[in-house]
KENU-20149 format. One line per 4 residues: number of its first residue (from 1); for each residue x, y, z of C-alpha. Coordinates in steps of 0.05 Angstrom, whole numbers. Layout:
NUM> X,Y,Z  ... $
//
This chain:
1> -362,-617,299  -425,-619,256  -423,-589,187  -485,-541,202 $
5> -451,-516,265  -385,-505,225  -422,-470,176  -457,-425,223 $
9> -391,-408,256  -357,-392,195  -413,-344,175  -411,-305,243 $
13> -330,-299,225  -347,-279,159  -394,-225,185  -345,-201,234 $
17> -291,-194,175  -341,-149,138  -348,-108,201  -272,-105,207 $
21> -266,-77,135  -326,-26,151  -285,-5,217  -218,3,181 $
25> -248,52,133  -241,109,185  -187,128,235  -239,138,286 $
29> -265,67,283  -202,31,262  -187,4,329  -256,-27,334 $
33> -247,-58,265  -182,-90,287  -220,-122,344  -272,-148,300 $
37> -220,-178,249  -182,-211,307  -246,-245,339  -269,-266,267 $
41> -200,-299,254  -200,-334,320  -269,-362,308  -250,-384,238 $
45> -182,-421,262  -219,-452,322  -276,-478,277  -230,-506,226 $
49> -184,-540,282  -245,-573,312  -269,-605,246  -258,-680,247 $
53> -215,-684,188  -158,-646,224  -97,-686,248  -24,-677,270 $
57> -46,-622,323  25,-614,349  45,-591,280  -7,-543,277 $
61> 11,-519,343  87,-519,327  70,-474,265  23,-429,302 $
65> 80,-413,357  136,-406,305  97,-358,262  69,-324,323 $
69> 132,-312,352  161,-285,289  101,-239,274  105,-215,348 $
73> 180,-198,339  165,-165,275  106,-122,297  147,-100,361 $
77> 209,-77,322  180,-49,258  180,25,246  126,61,215 $
81> 161,82,158  174,7,141  103,-11,142  99,-11,62 $
85> 154,-63,55  122,-103,114  57,-104,76  89,-125,13 $
89> 129,-181,48  67,-207,80  31,-207,11  88,-250,-13 $
93> 76,-303,44  0,-305,30  17,-320,-47  71,-375,-26 $
97> 16,-407,21  -31,-412,-33  17,-446,-77  36,-496,-24 $
101> -37,-514,-4  -52,-528,-79  6,-570,-90  -17,-608,-28 $
105> -86,-615,-54  -59,-638,-116  -13,-693,-101  -57,-717,-42 $
109> -129,-702,-68  -160,-758,-23  -138,-723,35  -182,-662,11 $
113> -238,-702,-13  -233,-678,-86  -217,-746,-116  -151,-791,-127 $
117> -87,-774,-165  -103,-772,-239  -175,-775,-226  -192,-705,-196 $
121> -253,-667,-214  -245,-612,-269  -275,-558,-227  -223,-573,-173 $
125> -164,-574,-221  -189,-505,-247  -196,-481,-178  -129,-504,-155 $
129> -89,-482,-217  -119,-411,-217  -103,-405,-142  -30,-430,-159 $
133> -22,-380,-216  -48,-321,-178  -11,-339,-112  57,-349,-149 $
137> 48,-285,-181  33,-254,-115  92,-283,-88  146,-258,-134 $
141> 106,-194,-149  109,-176,-75  186,-194,-72  198,-144,-127 $
145> 154,-89,-94  192,-100,-29  259,-96,-62  240,-27,-94 $
149> 208,-3,-33  267,-24,12  319,6,-40  349,-62,-56 $
153> 334,-48,-130  323,16,-166  253,46,-159  259,67,-232 $
157> 214,30,-285  254,-33,-315  233,-39,-388  259,-70,-449 $
161> 239,-74,-522  181,-123,-530  165,-129,-460  85,-118,-468 $
165> 85,-172,-526  129,-219,-483  76,-214,-422  15,-219,-468 $
169> 56,-284,-498  66,-314,-429  -9,-300,-410  -33,-337,-467 $
173> 17,-394,-450  -4,-398,-380  -82,-406,-405  -58,-462,-451 $
177> -20,-495,-395  -80,-489,-346  -124,-527,-402  -73,-577,-413 $
181> -65,-590,-339  -141,-598,-329  -136,-653,-378  -68,-691,-368 $
185> -66,-679,-290  9,-687,-284  56,-661,-237  102,-631,-290 $
189> 41,-587,-311  27,-565,-246  99,-543,-232  104,-511,-303 $
193> 40,-468,-284  76,-449,-216  143,-431,-250  112,-388,-302 $
197> 72,-353,-257  133,-332,-217  165,-308,-278  101,-268,-296 $
201> 100,-236,-224  171,-210,-240  156,-183,-302  92,-145,-287 $
205> 123,-109,-228  193,-89,-252  168,-36,-302  124,-5,-251 $
209> 158,60,-223  168,84,-154  114,135,-156  60,83,-170 $
213> 82,35,-111  15,53,-72  -23,25,-128  20,-38,-129 $
217> 14,-48,-54  -62,-48,-60  -60,-89,-125  -20,-141,-95 $
221> -66,-143,-33  -120,-157,-79  -81,-213,-113  -67,-245,-49 $
225> -143,-245,-31  -164,-277,-99  -108,-333,-85  -136,-346,-22 $
229> -210,-350,-51  -186,-400,-102  -155,-445,-51  -218,-437,-6 $
233> -255,-470,-65  -210,-527,-73  -216,-538,3  -294,-526,8 $
237> -280,-478,67  -330,-424,64  -295,-376,112  -230,-376,65 $
241> -274,-363,8  -309,-303,39  -247,-274,65  -209,-279,3 $
245> -266,-251,-37  -272,-192,15  -194,-178,11  -191,-189,-64 $
249> -246,-140,-80  -230,-91,-28  -162,-87,-51  -184,-79,-124 $
253> -227,-20,-101  -174,11,-63  -127,4,-126  -179,42,-168 $
257> -190,96,-115  -104,102,-115  -107,109,-192  -162,161,-189 $
261> -119,196,-139  -64,200,-189  -108,209,-251  -80,144,-280 $
265> -116,83,-308  -104,19,-274  -77,-14,-340  -32,46,-350 $
269> 2,33,-285  8,-44,-296  34,-34,-368  91,16,-348 $
273> 87,61,-287  129,124,-282  183,141,-228  254,147,-243 $
277> 315,172,-206  350,220,-250  292,259,-283  306,331,-290 $
281> 258,391,-291  208,383,-346  192,462,-347  228,527,-353 $
285> 247,545,-279  277,612,-300  341,627,-257  318,571,-206 $
289> 330,617,-146  318,588,-81  298,627,-17  316,589,46 $
293> 306,608,119  318,580,190  275,560,244  268,626,272 $
297> 241,652,209  189,599,202  168,610,276  159,686,261 $
301> 116,673,196  72,617,231  59,664,293  36,720,251 $
305> -13,671,209  -86,668,222  -90,600,187  -40,544,173 $
309> -49,477,133  1,427,144  17,379,87  57,312,113 $
313> 94,268,68  143,212,69  199,255,90  161,265,154 $
317> 152,188,165  227,178,154  245,227,205  190,208,250 $
321> 170,281,260  98,273,276  102,283,351  145,345,341 $
325> 97,368,290  35,361,329  76,397,392  83,454,337 $
329> 11,454,317  -15,456,391  32,515,404  -1,551,343 $
333> -70,536,368  -57,567,430  -40,630,395  -111,629,363 $
337> -84,603,297  -129,556,258  -90,492,242  -107,432,193 $
341> -76,380,158  -83,361,85  -78,287,63  -64,270,-9 $
345> -91,198,-28  -21,170,-44  18,208,7  74,163,30 $
349> 86,96,2  20,65,18  -56,85,27  -67,113,94 $
353> 5,119,113  -3,197,133  -64,183,172  -35,128,213 $
357> 25,169,231  -19,232,252  -60,187,294  -3,155,326 $
361> 17,226,347  -54,238,372  -74,287,323  -150,301,329 $
365> -184,269,270  -229,333,259  -163,367,241  -143,317,184 $
369> -183,330,116  -173,296,49  -150,331,-17  -222,339,-41 $
373> -246,371,24  -189,421,30  -158,437,-36  -202,501,-46 $
377> -183,530,22  -108,536,0  -122,605,-32  -149,634,36 $
381> -93,605,78  -35,643,103  17,591,110  26,521,77 $
385> 74,477,119  94,424,74  137,369,114  169,321,69 $
389> 114,314,13  140,330,-55  105,298,-117  34,309,-83 $
393> 50,384,-80  84,389,-150  46,446,-190  74,416,-254 $
397> 20,363,-252  -30,420,-266  17,466,-312  64,421,-350 $
401> 37,374,-405  102,342,-416  110,324,-339  103,250,-329 $
405> 56,269,-273  11,316,-311  -58,307,-295  -50,278,-224 $
409> -88,314,-175  -43,349,-126  -53,393,-69  -53,471,-83 $
413> -3,490,-33  26,545,-76  -38,582,-73  -24,601,1 $
417> 5,669,23  69,634,43  97,564,31  141,536,82 $
421> 174,472,51  211,427,100  265,384,58  336,361,69 $
425> 352,381,-1  327,403,-68  330,329,-96  271,302,-131 $
429> 217,259,-100  199,185,-109  173,200,-179  239,227,-197 $
433> 215,295,-219  234,362,-200  191,403,-161  181,480,-188 $
437> 147,502,-121  218,504,-92  238,563,-138  172,607,-127 $
441> 173,671,-100  126,655,-37  164,592,-19  213,591,36 $
445> 256,526,39  274,500,106  335,450,93  337,402,152 $
449> 318,338,182  240,342,193  242,328,264  300,372,279 $
453> 266,428,243  199,421,278  232,415,347  271,482,328 $
457> 209,518,312  175,495,377  233,525,416  233,590,375 $
461> 153,592,385  164,581,458 $
//
């Protein structure tokens, strides 16, 4: 295959990747965006395989078959609630792949056309060392994020005295090692960079609390992109450079959006997030009287409402209650009640988590609105139906300067005439902060599994 044809094919795949990102920006176009991405990747892989320098096709085919089989099995079995963990795990593989490719390029530079051992160009050494560092940080950072999301380790921040100073020192040491590596070109320094980066990946993620995990997911997504981009330069592969840059920049932008959604700076998250497991109430909650009700009580209130705003959260995802919830909403709409869904930017454990679940249940896209679009409407709404959301509805974010989530934009559910709050218990949310909304006079707690409660409300409505 000629270089011109390969460059043209890579250009086509790059355009398709851009169209894929554009499509994934909205639920209505997400399916077509996925198709664009798949076609672009097929073209990129086929073009790479057709280049004259490729050898050992049987090993490539074997890798594709093994990886494809594993990926298909995981995609078939994965639950929607486990998508954040899956994304974190996949990010770790991208990072590890970047380290492996960089190692191959360093120890066999002639195969990549970048020189001979001990005589590699400085530009290539900088590219592979940066790719190695970012890839290694992505690998171990993603493993820690996976462990926190999976519950293997505590979601609370893990901090110790001098942590920031240590991270800064290791960062400076990393820069020194890269400079030394570019001069000495030894395998010992290459692996020193990789090992140090593995350690840094752990240290920068462990102080981040559970409530900041959506930002961590998008941040690691950005890291994996930049790692791929750096290796793309080493391999002189335009498709890898463009794709990595797209993933890296889009992940960085998404991280910024997530931080804005929590009213937190990116550096504030990285230098030590919030989110414990034992935090108590941070404001005076009076006698903490809770008014609880049954499915029949909720059905009566909902049936006599003129407008209802449903606020889904991670509890809905865990219970897989989206289909029963949509059935409940359909019955309310048949009664002439206006029903809408309010989505917080960081609801769930990854960006777009709630949107995907509602789309899976065939909830009409025009009924799903973001925080900025719907927040002003709660005051004129009869019922807020909160199903499993906690931190994103916590009014302490607006009223209590001592709260760890103070300043975070939240949904104004308490302004509705009645708040129906579906939750298993009065336990705190992922941020580990008590919610004073539970004890308000206009709140009725519905203590039950979210799916079971919605099904019981449907029966009562019928």
